[in-house]
PLY file of the C-alpha trace (Angstrom):
ply
format ascii 1.0
element vertex 88
property float x
property float y
property float z
element edge 87
property int vertex1
property int vertex2
end_header
110.00 113.11 117.25
106.35 114.16 117.91
103.94 114.87 114.96
100.46 116.55 115.26
97.52 116.42 113.01
94.55 118.84 112.79
91.07 117.73 114.10
89.28 119.36 111.43
88.54 117.99 107.82
87.44 120.17 104.98
84.46 119.24 102.82
85.46 117.98 99.46
85.37 120.40 96.59
82.43 119.27 94.13
82.55 120.12 90.50
79.56 118.90 88.46
78.66 115.89 90.87
82.17 114.73 91.19
85.03 115.58 93.57
88.30 116.96 92.20
89.93 113.66 92.61
87.39 111.85 90.75
87.56 114.26 87.87
91.47 113.31 87.80
90.60 109.65 87.65
88.20 110.14 84.87
90.68 112.32 82.96
93.43 109.54 83.44
91.09 106.80 82.02
89.97 109.10 79.12
93.42 109.80 78.23
94.50 106.29 78.29
91.56 105.23 76.13
92.36 107.87 73.59
96.10 107.01 73.46
95.30 103.16 73.34
92.54 102.86 70.76
90.89 99.85 69.93
88.59 98.16 72.51
90.58 100.02 75.38
87.88 102.79 75.06
85.64 100.53 77.16
88.05 101.18 79.98
86.89 104.77 79.84
83.31 103.77 80.66
84.20 101.01 83.22
87.25 102.24 85.02
85.88 105.40 86.33
82.77 103.49 87.36
84.64 100.93 89.45
87.20 103.20 90.87
84.92 105.98 91.78
82.43 103.52 93.55
85.51 102.04 95.39
86.85 105.30 96.76
83.51 106.61 97.66
83.30 103.55 99.95
86.50 104.38 101.49
87.30 107.03 104.03
88.07 110.45 102.65
91.50 111.17 101.41
92.11 107.47 100.69
93.50 108.16 97.02
95.92 110.79 98.40
97.19 108.55 101.00
97.82 105.64 98.39
99.87 108.24 96.50
101.83 109.03 99.55
102.37 105.36 100.28
103.67 104.92 96.81
106.04 107.76 97.17
104.25 110.03 94.68
103.23 112.70 96.64
104.04 114.42 100.04
101.30 115.98 102.31
102.52 119.19 103.99
102.15 119.22 107.65
101.54 115.65 107.87
104.07 113.02 109.48
105.97 111.01 106.92
104.45 107.63 105.99
106.77 105.62 107.91
105.99 107.53 111.19
104.67 104.94 113.93
103.60 107.43 116.71
102.27 110.92 116.60
100.03 113.11 118.97
96.87 114.55 117.87
0 1
1 2
2 3
3 4
4 5
5 6
6 7
7 8
8 9
9 10
10 11
11 12
12 13
13 14
14 15
15 16
16 17
17 18
18 19
19 20
20 21
21 22
22 23
23 24
24 25
25 26
26 27
27 28
28 29
29 30
30 31
31 32
32 33
33 34
34 35
35 36
36 37
37 38
38 39
39 40
40 41
41 42
42 43
43 44
44 45
45 46
46 47
47 48
48 49
49 50
50 51
51 52
52 53
53 54
54 55
55 56
56 57
57 58
58 59
59 60
60 61
61 62
62 63
63 64
64 65
65 66
66 67
67 68
68 69
69 70
70 71
71 72
72 73
73 74
74 75
75 76
76 77
77 78
78 79
79 80
80 81
81 82
82 83
83 84
84 85
85 86
86 87
């Protein structure tokens, strides 16, 4: 079965200096720190700093592809994660 990919990538949507996916990471760490209490609030400060720095060094869309590989998300119009060959 042949699969095709678009040659055009879109620019990231920025909202107050962060991409939408980065705001999601910040929200996840914030929620976890509120629910856990104690010293876990430090995770809210360190977690986003480490993860955002890591993901900015990776290619665009890396977080989304990790979600696809884990089976948490499907990308409409893209081949399945297990596809070995496709035409551009």
